VEXDREN-2710 file (C-alpha; in Angstrom, 1 decimal):
% VEXDREN-2710
k/r/px/py/pz
1/UNK/0.0/0.0/0.0
2/UNK/1.1/3.5/-0.8
3/UNK/0.0/6.6/1.1
4/UNK/-0.6/9.2/-1.6
5/UNK/-1.7/12.8/-1.6
6/UNK/-4.8/13.7/-3.5
7/UNK/-7.0/16.8/-4.0
8/UNK/-10.5/15.6/-3.6
9/UNK/-14.0/17.2/-3.9
10/UNK/-16.7/15.9/-1.5
11/UNK/-19.1/16.8/-4.4
12/UNK/-19.2/19.2/-7.3
13/UNK/-20.3/22.7/-6.5
14/UNK/-17.5/25.0/-5.1
15/UNK/-13.8/25.0/-5.8
16/UNK/-13.3/26.0/-2.2
17/UNK/-14.3/22.5/-1.2
18/UNK/-11.2/21.0/-3.0
19/UNK/-9.1/19.6/-0.2
20/UNK/-5.7/18.1/-0.1
21/UNK/-5.7/14.9/1.9
22/UNK/-3.9/11.6/2.3
23/UNK/-5.3/8.3/1.1
24/UNK/-4.0/4.7/0.7
25/UNK/-3.5/3.3/-2.8
26/UNK/-3.4/-0.4/-3.4
27/UNK/-1.2/-2.2/-5.9
28/UNK/-2.0/-1.8/-9.6
29/UNK/-4.4/-4.2/-11.2
30/UNK/-3.3/-6.9/-13.6
31/UNK/-3.5/-4.5/-16.6
32/UNK/-2.5/-1.4/-14.8
33/UNK/0.7/0.5/-14.0
34/UNK/1.3/2.7/-10.9
35/UNK/2.8/6.1/-11.8
36/UNK/4.5/8.4/-9.3
37/UNK/3.2/11.7/-10.7
38/UNK/5.7/14.4/-11.3
39/UNK/3.4/17.0/-12.9
40/UNK/-0.2/17.5/-13.9
41/UNK/-2.0/19.9/-16.3
42/UNK/-5.0/22.1/-15.6
43/UNK/-7.9/22.2/-18.0
44/UNK/-11.1/24.2/-18.2
45/UNK/-12.9/20.9/-17.9
46/UNK/-11.5/20.7/-14.4
47/UNK/-13.1/24.0/-13.5
48/UNK/-16.5/23.1/-15.0
49/UNK/-16.4/19.7/-13.2
50/UNK/-15.6/21.2/-9.8
51/UNK/-18.4/23.8/-10.2
52/UNK/-20.9/21.1/-11.2
53/UNK/-21.3/22.5/-14.8
54/UNK/-19.9/19.5/-16.6
55/UNK/-22.3/16.6/-17.5
56/UNK/-19.5/14.1/-17.3
57/UNK/-18.7/14.9/-13.7
58/UNK/-18.8/11.9/-11.4
59/UNK/-21.5/11.7/-8.8
60/UNK/-20.5/12.3/-5.2
61/UNK/-16.9/12.6/-4.1
62/UNK/-14.3/12.7/-6.9
63/UNK/-10.7/13.7/-7.7
64/UNK/-10.4/16.3/-10.6
65/UNK/-7.7/16.1/-13.2
66/UNK/-7.4/14.7/-16.8
67/UNK/-3.6/14.6/-17.6
68/UNK/-0.3/13.9/-15.9
69/UNK/3.3/12.8/-16.3
70/UNK/5.6/10.8/-14.1
71/UNK/7.6/7.6/-13.5
72/UNK/6.3/4.0/-13.4
73/UNK/6.9/2.5/-10.0
74/UNK/5.0/-0.7/-10.3
75/UNK/3.4/-2.8/-13.1
76/UNK/0.5/-5.3/-13.1
77/UNK/1.0/-9.0/-13.8
78/UNK/-0.3/-8.8/-17.4
79/UNK/1.6/-5.7/-18.4
80/UNK/4.5/-6.3/-20.7
81/UNK/5.4/-3.0/-22.5
82/UNK/6.2/-1.0/-19.3
83/UNK/8.8/-1.5/-16.6
84/UNK/9.7/0.3/-13.4
85/UNK/11.5/3.5/-14.1
86/UNK/9.9/4.3/-17.4
87/UNK/9.0/8.0/-17.8
88/UNK/5.4/8.4/-19.1
89/UNK/2.7/10.9/-19.8
90/UNK/-1.0/9.9/-19.4
91/UNK/-4.6/10.8/-19.7
92/UNK/-7.3/9.8/-17.2
93/UNK/-11.1/10.3/-16.9
94/UNK/-10.7/12.3/-13.7
95/UNK/-8.4/11.3/-10.9
96/UNK/-5.3/13.3/-12.0
97/UNK/-4.8/15.6/-9.0
98/UNK/-2.7/13.1/-7.2
99/UNK/0.8/12.1/-6.2
100/UNK/0.4/8.5/-7.4
101/UNK/-2.1/6.9/-9.7
102/UNK/-3.0/3.3/-10.9
103/UNK/-4.1/3.4/-14.5
104/UNK/-4.7/1.0/-17.4
105/UNK/-1.5/0.5/-19.3
106/UNK/-3.0/1.8/-22.6
107/UNK/-3.6/5.3/-21.1
108/UNK/0.1/6.1/-20.7
109/UNK/2.6/6.9/-23.4
110/UNK/6.4/7.3/-23.3
111/UNK/7.5/10.8/-22.4
112/UNK/9.4/11.9/-25.5
113/UNK/13.1/12.2/-25.4
114/UNK/14.2/15.6/-24.2
115/UNK/10.8/16.6/-22.8
116/UNK/10.3/17.8/-19.3
117/UNK/7.6/16.3/-17.1
118/UNK/5.9/19.7/-17.2
119/UNK/5.8/19.6/-21.0
120/UNK/4.5/16.0/-20.9
121/UNK/1.7/17.0/-18.5
122/UNK/0.5/19.6/-20.9
123/UNK/0.4/17.7/-24.2
124/UNK/-2.1/14.9/-24.4
125/UNK/-5.5/16.5/-23.7
126/UNK/-4.7/19.7/-25.6
127/UNK/-3.0/17.9/-28.4
128/UNK/-5.8/15.3/-28.9
129/UNK/-8.4/18.0/-28.7
130/UNK/-6.7/20.2/-31.4
131/UNK/-5.8/17.3/-33.7
132/UNK/-9.2/15.6/-33.6
133/UNK/-11.1/18.9/-34.0
134/UNK/-9.0/20.1/-36.9
135/UNK/-8.2/17.0/-38.9
136/UNK/-11.2/14.7/-38.3
137/UNK/-14.1/17.1/-37.8
138/UNK/-12.7/20.1/-39.6
139/UNK/-11.1/18.2/-42.5
140/UNK/-8.1/20.5/-42.4
141/UNK/-6.4/20.9/-45.8
142/UNK/-3.6/22.9/-47.2
143/UNK/-4.5/26.5/-48.0
144/UNK/-7.4/26.7/-45.6
145/UNK/-8.0/29.8/-43.4
146/UNK/-8.5/28.8/-39.8
147/UNK/-9.8/31.0/-37.0
148/UNK/-8.6/29.8/-33.6
149/UNK/-10.0/31.3/-30.4
150/UNK/-8.2/31.4/-27.1
151/UNK/-5.1/31.2/-29.3
152/UNK/-2.6/31.7/-26.4
153/UNK/-4.0/28.7/-24.5
154/UNK/-2.8/25.1/-24.6
155/UNK/-5.2/24.0/-27.3
156/UNK/-4.8/27.2/-29.3
157/UNK/-1.0/27.0/-29.4
158/UNK/-1.0/23.3/-30.5
159/UNK/-3.8/24.0/-33.0
160/UNK/-1.8/26.7/-34.7
161/UNK/1.3/24.4/-34.9
162/UNK/-0.9/21.6/-36.5
163/UNK/-2.3/24.1/-39.0
164/UNK/1.2/25.2/-40.0
165/UNK/2.2/21.5/-40.6
166/UNK/-0.8/21.4/-43.1
167/UNK/0.1/24.7/-44.7
168/UNK/-3.0/26.6/-43.4
169/UNK/-3.4/30.3/-42.8
170/UNK/-4.2/31.0/-39.1
171/UNK/-6.0/33.9/-37.4
172/UNK/-5.7/33.7/-33.6
173/UNK/-7.9/35.6/-31.1
174/UNK/-7.2/36.6/-27.5
175/UNK/-9.0/38.5/-24.8
176/UNK/-6.0/40.6/-23.8
177/UNK/-3.6/42.6/-26.0
178/UNK/-0.6/41.6/-23.9
179/UNK/-0.8/38.1/-25.4
180/UNK/-0.7/39.3/-29.0
181/UNK/3.1/39.6/-29.5
182/UNK/3.7/36.1/-28.1
183/UNK/1.4/34.7/-30.8
184/UNK/2.9/36.7/-33.6
185/UNK/6.5/36.3/-32.8
186/UNK/6.8/33.1/-30.8
187/UNK/4.1/31.0/-32.4
188/UNK/4.0/32.5/-35.9
189/UNK/0.2/33.1/-36.2
190/UNK/-0.5/34.9/-39.4
191/UNK/-2.9/37.3/-37.8
192/UNK/-3.9/38.1/-34.2
193/UNK/-7.2/39.7/-33.1
194/UNK/-8.0/41.0/-29.7
195/UNK/-11.7/40.2/-29.0
196/UNK/-13.7/43.3/-28.2
197/UNK/-16.8/45.1/-29.4
198/UNK/-15.3/45.5/-32.9
199/UNK/-14.4/41.8/-33.2
200/UNK/-16.5/41.2/-36.4
201/UNK/-15.0/44.2/-38.2
202/UNK/-11.5/43.1/-37.1
203/UNK/-12.2/39.6/-38.4
204/UNK/-13.4/40.8/-41.8
205/UNK/-10.3/43.1/-42.1
206/UNK/-8.0/40.2/-41.2
207/UNK/-9.6/37.9/-43.7
208/UNK/-9.6/40.4/-46.6
209/UNK/-10.3/38.3/-49.7
210/UNK/-9.7/35.0/-47.9
211/UNK/-12.6/32.7/-47.2
212/UNK/-13.0/31.6/-43.6
213/UNK/-13.0/27.8/-43.9
214/UNK/-12.7/26.5/-40.3
215/UNK/-13.3/27.8/-36.8
216/UNK/-12.0/26.4/-33.6
217/UNK/-14.8/27.7/-31.3
218/UNK/-14.5/27.8/-27.5
219/UNK/-15.9/31.2/-26.6
220/UNK/-19.6/31.2/-27.3
221/UNK/-22.1/34.0/-27.2
222/UNK/-21.7/36.9/-29.6
223/UNK/-18.3/35.7/-30.7
224/UNK/-19.7/32.4/-31.9
225/UNK/-22.5/34.2/-33.7
226/UNK/-20.1/36.6/-35.4
227/UNK/-17.8/33.8/-36.4
228/UNK/-20.6/31.9/-37.9
229/UNK/-21.7/34.9/-39.9
230/UNK/-18.2/35.5/-41.3
231/UNK/-17.6/31.8/-42.2
232/UNK/-17.6/31.0/-45.9
233/UNK/-20.0/28.5/-47.6
234/UNK/-18.8/25.0/-46.9
235/UNK/-17.1/26.2/-43.8
236/UNK/-17.0/24.2/-40.6
237/UNK/-17.3/25.4/-37.0
238/UNK/-16.1/22.9/-34.4
239/UNK/-17.3/23.8/-30.8
240/UNK/-15.2/22.2/-28.0
241/UNK/-15.8/24.6/-25.1
242/UNK/-17.7/27.7/-24.0
243/UNK/-15.4/30.1/-22.1
244/UNK/-18.1/32.8/-21.8
245/UNK/-19.8/30.6/-19.2
246/UNK/-16.6/30.4/-17.0
247/UNK/-16.8/31.9/-13.6
248/UNK/-13.9/33.6/-11.9
249/UNK/-15.2/32.7/-8.5
250/UNK/-15.3/29.4/-6.6
251/UNK/-19.0/28.9/-7.4
252/UNK/-21.0/29.5/-10.6
253/UNK/-23.0/32.7/-10.8
254/UNK/-26.2/31.0/-11.7
255/UNK/-28.1/34.2/-12.4
256/UNK/-25.4/35.3/-14.9
257/UNK/-25.3/31.8/-16.4
258/UNK/-29.1/31.7/-16.9
259/UNK/-29.0/35.1/-18.6
260/UNK/-26.1/33.9/-20.9
261/UNK/-28.0/30.7/-21.7
262/UNK/-31.2/32.7/-22.5
263/UNK/-29.2/35.0/-24.8
264/UNK/-27.1/32.2/-26.4
265/UNK/-27.0/32.3/-30.2
266/UNK/-29.6/30.3/-32.1
267/UNK/-28.5/28.4/-35.2
268/UNK/-31.5/27.0/-37.1
269/UNK/-30.7/23.5/-38.5
270/UNK/-33.4/24.1/-41.2
271/UNK/-31.2/26.8/-42.6
272/UNK/-28.0/24.9/-42.7
273/UNK/-28.5/23.4/-46.2
274/UNK/-29.2/26.9/-47.6
275/UNK/-26.2/28.4/-45.7
276/UNK/-24.1/25.5/-46.7
277/UNK/-22.2/25.6/-43.4
278/UNK/-21.5/22.9/-40.8
279/UNK/-21.7/23.1/-37.0
280/UNK/-20.0/20.3/-35.0
281/UNK/-19.2/19.8/-31.4
282/UNK/-17.3/17.3/-29.3
283/UNK/-15.8/16.6/-25.9
284/UNK/-12.7/14.6/-25.7
285/UNK/-13.6/13.0/-22.4
286/UNK/-16.4/11.0/-24.1
287/UNK/-13.8/9.4/-26.3
288/UNK/-11.9/8.1/-23.3
289/UNK/-13.2/4.6/-23.4
290/UNK/-12.4/4.3/-27.2
291/UNK/-8.8/3.5/-26.7
292/UNK/-8.2/2.2/-30.2
293/UNK/-9.4/5.5/-31.6
294/UNK/-7.4/7.5/-29.1
295/UNK/-4.2/5.6/-30.1
296/UNK/-5.0/6.1/-33.8
297/UNK/-5.3/9.8/-33.2
298/UNK/-2.2/9.9/-31.2
299/UNK/-0.2/8.2/-33.9
300/UNK/-1.3/10.8/-36.4
301/UNK/-0.6/13.6/-33.9
302/UNK/2.9/12.3/-33.1
303/UNK/3.7/11.9/-36.7
304/UNK/3.6/15.7/-37.1
305/UNK/6.6/15.9/-34.7
306/UNK/5.3/19.1/-33.0
307/UNK/7.7/20.7/-30.5
308/UNK/6.8/20.4/-26.8
309/UNK/3.8/22.3/-25.4
310/UNK/4.6/25.9/-24.2
311/UNK/4.4/25.8/-20.4
312/UNK/3.8/29.3/-19.2
313/UNK/3.1/28.8/-15.5
314/UNK/4.3/26.2/-13.0
315/UNK/3.0/25.9/-9.4
316/UNK/4.0/23.5/-6.6
317/UNK/1.4/20.9/-5.6
318/UNK/0.6/22.7/-2.3
319/UNK/-0.4/25.8/-4.4
320/UNK/-3.1/24.1/-6.4
321/UNK/-5.8/26.7/-5.4
322/UNK/-3.5/29.5/-6.5
323/UNK/-2.9/27.8/-9.8
324/UNK/-6.6/27.4/-10.3
325/UNK/-7.4/31.0/-9.5
326/UNK/-4.8/32.3/-12.0
327/UNK/-6.1/29.8/-14.6
328/UNK/-9.7/31.0/-14.1
329/UNK/-8.8/34.7/-14.7
330/UNK/-7.8/34.0/-18.3
331/UNK/-4.5/35.8/-17.9
332/UNK/-2.3/32.9/-18.6
333/UNK/-0.2/32.2/-21.7
334/UNK/0.4/28.6/-22.6
335/UNK/-0.2/25.6/-20.3
336/UNK/-0.7/25.9/-16.5
337/UNK/1.1/23.0/-14.8
338/UNK/1.3/21.9/-11.2
339/UNK/4.5/20.2/-10.2
340/UNK/4.1/17.3/-7.8
341/UNK/7.4/15.5/-7.6
END
């Protein structure tokens, strides 16, 4: 038995209820490995889950967290491809805010040579999200024009890198002007827009004569509606989040959420054939049980040989609440990682 540290929620509702505690962890199952976690990544799904706004949130007590990296310290009797001492990165359907984890051997991958544990902890969820949305749903092709919201976040950074591998033209959007230079000069976005009341006019100016073929949509509200309006015929919008519903507090502001829900944009499916546009949505966590598909996607993603994720902020394990508060504010650039080991 191992005594591990975990951040556990008694139930979804308030992030203030997230408590660091000690629990015993038994040996890994026959097809599991035990990983001593060195770093873990934060995701917006964590926030929505802790606040009770995520339909996939477990009932009752649960441990948040979807991705991690670390070192294998024990292997199950039927596991052949892993050995003690292997450096790995992994994805889990919750349970990642821990110092040690038992997980099925197919949900961990080798940490690439030269990558830090922090870089490994910020790659799988964002990388799979960007790759699946762009290539499978968005049918990304050379010469396309792609609009990527939250461009300075983990998904946005990797989405742009994937687009560049395909020879696409990218327009990134951010909520703060301070992030624009990073996207232009460090990540080589072709255009960068700061989202404000003139967003639609800025988007049309950035496009010029180019058709808007694909949108990575994670904002919602007016931004979604304006992007839909600007999108060219045969264009595709892939919705994978809704940052406009994010709360900066520990609990959701339900009055504000109800108002936003009431005012949300309405896209009439009866008009889609006439508009000749496509609206798609997905959530990576619902693909978790489809391990063959996940490995197929990972093979395609890794074949692109992207450079490691940009890790912009690293916090110690004891400062989890501080890391979450910064993440909620939307002031971060790159991945927010919590260092455990």
